[in-house]
C-alpha positions as CSV (number, residue, x, y, z in Angstrom):
1,M,-129.7,139.5,221.4
2,R,-133.2,139.1,219.1
3,T,-136.5,140.5,220.9
4,L,-139.5,138.7,221.6
5,S,-141.7,140.4,218.8
6,S,-139.4,139.6,216.2
7,L,-139.3,136.3,217.3
8,K,-143.0,135.6,217.8
9,K,-143.0,137.7,214.0
10,D,-140.4,134.9,212.6
11,L,-143.1,132.3,214.3
12,D,-145.8,133.1,212.2
13,F,-144.3,133.4,209.0
14,N,-143.5,130.3,209.6
15,K,-146.3,128.9,210.5
16,N,-148.1,130.7,207.2
17,L,-145.0,129.3,205.0
18,S,-145.6,125.9,206.3
19,S,-149.2,125.7,205.1
20,L,-148.4,127.2,201.9
21,I,-145.7,124.7,201.4
22,E,-148.2,122.0,202.3
23,A,-151.0,123.4,200.0
24,L,-148.1,123.2,197.1
25,K,-147.3,119.9,198.4
26,T,-150.9,118.4,197.8
27,I,-151.6,120.7,194.1
28,A,-147.9,118.5,192.9
29,V,-149.5,115.3,194.2
30,T,-152.8,115.8,192.5
31,Q,-151.1,117.4,189.2
32,Y,-148.9,114.0,189.1
33,K,-152.4,111.7,189.8
34,I,-154.2,113.3,187.2
35,L,-151.7,113.2,184.6
36,E,-150.4,109.5,185.3
37,Q,-154.2,108.7,184.8
38,R,-154.6,110.4,181.1
39,M,-151.3,109.3,180.0
40,R,-151.8,106.7,177.2
41,P,-148.8,104.5,176.4
42,F,-148.5,104.2,172.6
43,E,-146.6,100.4,173.1
44,K,-148.8,98.5,170.5
45,L,-148.1,101.3,168.3
46,L,-144.4,101.5,168.8
47,S,-144.0,98.2,169.2
48,S,-146.0,97.7,165.6
49,I,-143.4,100.2,164.2
50,E,-140.8,98.7,165.0
51,G,-141.6,95.2,164.0
52,F,-141.8,96.6,160.0
53,F,-138.3,96.8,160.5
54,E,-138.1,93.0,161.3
55,I,-139.3,92.2,158.6
56,I,-138.1,94.4,155.9
57,D,-133.8,94.3,154.9
58,T,-133.3,98.2,156.1
59,S,-129.7,97.6,154.6
60,I,-130.4,98.2,151.2
61,A,-131.9,101.9,151.9
62,S,-130.2,104.5,151.7
63,H,-131.5,107.2,154.0
64,A,-130.5,109.7,155.8
65,F,-132.4,108.8,159.1
66,L,-130.6,105.7,159.0
67,C,-127.3,106.3,157.7
68,P,-125.7,110.2,158.9
69,Q,-124.6,112.0,156.6
70,N,-122.2,114.2,158.7
71,K,-121.4,114.6,162.2
72,T,-123.0,117.1,163.2
73,Q,-126.2,116.7,165.9
74,M,-129.4,118.2,167.4
75,I,-130.1,117.9,171.0
76,I,-133.7,118.4,172.1
77,A,-133.3,119.5,176.5
78,V,-137.1,119.5,177.7
79,T,-137.4,121.9,181.1
80,S,-140.3,122.9,182.7
81,D,-141.5,126.4,183.0
82,T,-141.7,126.9,186.1
83,G,-139.2,125.9,189.2
84,L,-139.4,124.5,192.6
85,L,-137.7,121.3,190.7
86,G,-134.1,120.7,193.2
87,G,-131.9,121.5,190.1
88,L,-133.4,119.0,188.0
89,N,-133.9,121.7,185.1
90,M,-130.0,122.4,185.7
91,Q,-129.1,118.6,185.4
92,V,-131.0,118.4,182.1
93,I,-129.2,121.2,180.3
94,T,-125.7,120.2,181.8
95,Q,-125.9,116.8,180.4
96,A,-127.1,118.1,177.3
97,I,-124.3,120.5,176.9
98,A,-121.8,117.1,177.9
99,E,-123.6,115.9,174.8
100,L,-123.0,118.4,172.9
101,G,-119.2,118.4,173.9
102,K,-118.9,115.4,172.2
103,I,-120.4,116.1,169.2
104,P,-120.6,119.8,167.6
105,G,-124.1,120.8,166.6
106,K,-127.6,122.7,167.5
107,L,-129.3,122.9,171.1
108,L,-133.3,123.3,171.4
109,V,-134.4,124.1,174.6
110,I,-137.8,123.3,175.6
111,G,-139.1,125.4,178.6
112,E,-138.7,128.9,180.0
113,C,-136.0,127.4,182.8
114,G,-133.7,126.4,180.3
115,K,-134.0,129.5,178.2
116,T,-133.1,131.5,181.7
117,F,-130.0,128.9,182.5
118,L,-128.3,129.9,178.8
119,R,-129.2,133.2,178.3
120,D,-126.5,134.6,180.0
121,S,-123.7,131.9,178.5
122,S,-121.8,132.0,175.0
123,I,-124.1,128.9,174.0
124,P,-126.6,129.5,170.9
125,F,-129.7,127.9,171.2
126,V,-133.2,127.6,170.1
127,A,-136.2,127.9,171.9
128,F,-139.1,126.1,172.2
129,G,-142.7,127.1,174.6
130,G,-143.2,124.6,177.5
131,I,-145.2,121.3,177.7
132,K,-148.6,122.4,178.0
133,D,-150.6,119.1,179.2
134,E,-153.8,120.1,176.8
135,Q,-151.3,120.6,174.4
136,R,-149.0,118.0,174.8
137,H,-149.8,116.1,171.3
138,S,-149.8,118.8,169.2
139,Q,-146.4,120.5,170.6
140,A,-144.7,116.6,170.2
141,M,-145.8,116.9,166.3
142,Q,-145.1,120.5,165.5
143,L,-141.3,119.8,167.5
144,R,-141.4,116.5,165.1
145,D,-141.8,118.2,162.2
146,Y,-139.2,121.2,162.9
147,C,-136.2,118.8,164.0
148,I,-137.2,116.7,160.7
149,E,-137.2,119.7,157.9
150,R,-133.8,120.4,159.5
151,V,-132.5,116.9,159.9
152,L,-133.2,116.8,156.3
153,K,-132.4,120.1,154.9
154,E,-129.0,120.6,156.6
155,K,-128.0,117.3,157.0
156,I,-127.9,116.6,160.2
157,G,-126.6,113.2,161.0
158,F,-127.7,113.0,164.7
159,L,-130.8,113.3,166.7
160,K,-131.3,113.0,170.3
161,I,-133.3,114.1,173.8
162,V,-132.3,115.2,176.9
163,Y,-135.3,115.0,179.4
164,P,-136.2,114.0,182.9
165,R,-138.3,110.7,183.6
166,P,-139.6,109.9,186.8
167,V,-138.2,105.8,188.4
168,S,-140.8,106.6,190.9
169,F,-142.8,109.4,192.5
170,T,-139.8,110.1,194.9
171,V,-136.7,109.6,192.5
172,Q,-136.2,111.4,189.2
173,R,-133.2,110.4,186.6
174,V,-132.1,112.4,183.5
175,E,-132.3,110.5,180.7
176,V,-130.6,110.5,176.6
177,I,-132.5,109.2,173.6
178,S,-131.5,108.9,170.6
179,F,-133.5,109.1,167.5
180,L,-131.4,109.5,164.7
181,P,-129.5,107.5,163.1
182,F,-132.4,105.0,163.9
183,S,-131.3,102.3,165.2
184,A,-133.1,99.2,163.0
185,P,-132.3,94.9,162.6
186,T,-130.2,94.9,159.2
187,T,-131.7,91.9,158.2
188,P,-135.1,90.2,158.5
189,Q,-136.5,88.0,160.7
190,K,-138.5,85.1,160.6
191,A,-140.8,86.7,162.9
192,G,-141.4,83.0,164.5
193,F,-143.4,82.0,161.4
194,G,-140.3,79.2,160.7
195,F,-139.3,81.3,157.0
196,E,-138.3,84.6,156.1
197,P,-141.4,86.6,155.0
198,E,-141.5,88.1,151.4
199,V,-142.6,91.5,151.7
200,L,-143.9,93.6,148.9
201,L,-143.5,97.2,148.6
202,E,-145.8,99.3,146.2
203,S,-143.6,102.4,147.5
204,K,-140.2,103.0,147.7
205,L,-138.4,101.6,150.3
206,E,-136.8,104.8,151.4
207,D,-140.4,106.5,151.2
208,V,-141.6,103.6,153.6
209,V,-138.4,103.8,156.1
210,E,-138.8,107.9,156.1
211,Y,-142.6,107.6,157.2
212,L,-142.4,104.9,159.7
213,I,-139.5,106.7,161.6
214,Y,-141.4,109.8,161.4
215,T,-144.3,108.6,163.2
216,W,-142.1,107.0,165.3
217,I,-140.5,109.9,166.5
218,G,-144.0,111.8,167.0
219,Q,-145.1,109.2,169.1
220,K,-142.0,109.0,171.2
221,L,-142.2,112.8,171.8
222,Y,-145.5,112.8,172.7
223,E,-144.6,110.1,175.2
224,I,-141.3,111.7,176.3
225,F,-143.2,115.1,177.1
226,G,-145.7,113.0,179.2
227,L,-142.7,112.0,181.2
228,S,-141.4,114.9,181.8
229,R,-144.0,116.1,183.2
230,L,-144.5,113.5,185.5
231,A,-141.2,113.8,187.0
232,E,-141.7,117.8,187.2
233,F,-145.0,117.0,189.6
234,A,-142.8,114.6,191.6
235,A,-139.6,116.5,191.8
236,R,-141.5,119.8,192.7
237,F,-143.3,117.3,195.5
238,V,-139.9,116.1,196.4
239,H,-138.3,120.0,196.9
240,L,-141.0,121.1,198.6
241,E,-140.9,118.0,201.3
242,E,-136.9,119.0,201.8
243,S,-137.9,122.5,202.4
244,H,-140.7,121.7,204.1
245,Q,-138.5,119.5,206.7
246,K,-136.1,122.5,206.5
247,L,-138.8,125.0,207.7
248,K,-139.7,122.6,210.6
249,E,-136.0,122.2,211.9
250,L,-135.5,125.9,211.5
251,D,-139.1,126.4,213.3
252,G,-138.0,124.5,216.1
253,K,-134.6,126.6,217.1
254,T,-137.3,129.7,217.2
255,K,-139.1,128.2,219.2
256,L,-136.5,127.7,221.8
257,E,-135.2,130.7,221.2
258,Y,-138.2,132.3,221.7
259,F,-138.8,130.6,225.2
260,R,-135.7,131.3,226.1
261,V,-135.9,134.9,225.6
262,R,-139.7,134.8,227.2
263,H,-138.1,133.5,230.3
264,E,-135.3,135.8,230.6
265,L,-137.9,138.6,230.1
266,I,-140.2,136.9,233.0
267,D,-137.1,136.4,235.4
268,R,-135.6,139.9,234.8
269,N,-139.1,141.5,235.4
270,M,-139.3,139.1,238.5
271,R,-135.7,140.5,239.7
272,E,-137.0,144.3,238.8
273,L,-140.2,143.6,240.9
274,F,-138.7,142.1,243.9
275,A,-135.3,144.3,243.7
276,A,-137.8,147.4,243.9
277,R,-140.1,145.6,246.3
278,L,-137.1,145.3,248.6
279,L,-136.1,149.4,248.1
280,Y,-139.4,150.2,248.7
281,A,-139.5,148.1,251.9
282,G,-135.9,149.6,253.2
283,Q,-136.9,153.2,252.7
284,S,-140.5,152.6,254.7
285,G,-138.0,151.4,257.8
């Protein structure tokens, strides 16, 4: 049976740990709200870029971004630098490995947690640093440039990204987005004008396609990096809340055991005191 002093220490520890978890939950919520307010969606830019492909005929363009030159791929897995995410990082890595199982290729991992999971495996990978909120745009552009360079030099046919997306503050989902080959309309659309627009290109069609897709990938990465960070904060809050509930249950059981041991100790002391008094009274008589 555990002693009263050890149970008291456990109760004090649970109390301090509960306070720490509450503080971490508050930090996670605050970080989520701050980033959510700072995030600037580039919906107009992305829709404008996609709109260009509605008025140009890419079916006559021969470019690696549109037509895979071979069946190799590069998978980008976005993980965090810290834990307490309830297995979300592992889900991202598991999904990325599953994608590699479909088509052989290279794995590019962002974040320390992803590197830690893969370090003990036999899967080769290229590592990038975790996402920093103040450097998110520059990191997205650097990653975009690296991937595009590898795609063109090594003739990689497919480029995908696996990342956590916040469906809501309490629900996160791992998603896979395919960047390359870029899915563009094969024929021009009338775009609501009532006629097929005539497009004059001063540059080669392939150059225009490359620039548009290059820009689109950069902005999508920037957007995904922000969503991944939101998912990280949300998942951390959920995991901490679950841990807090388990701690409450454990603390409740510890309190019951504490009071039971305390009552047993008081009862035993009273019996010993009563027995001692009876013995003393008998000796006196």
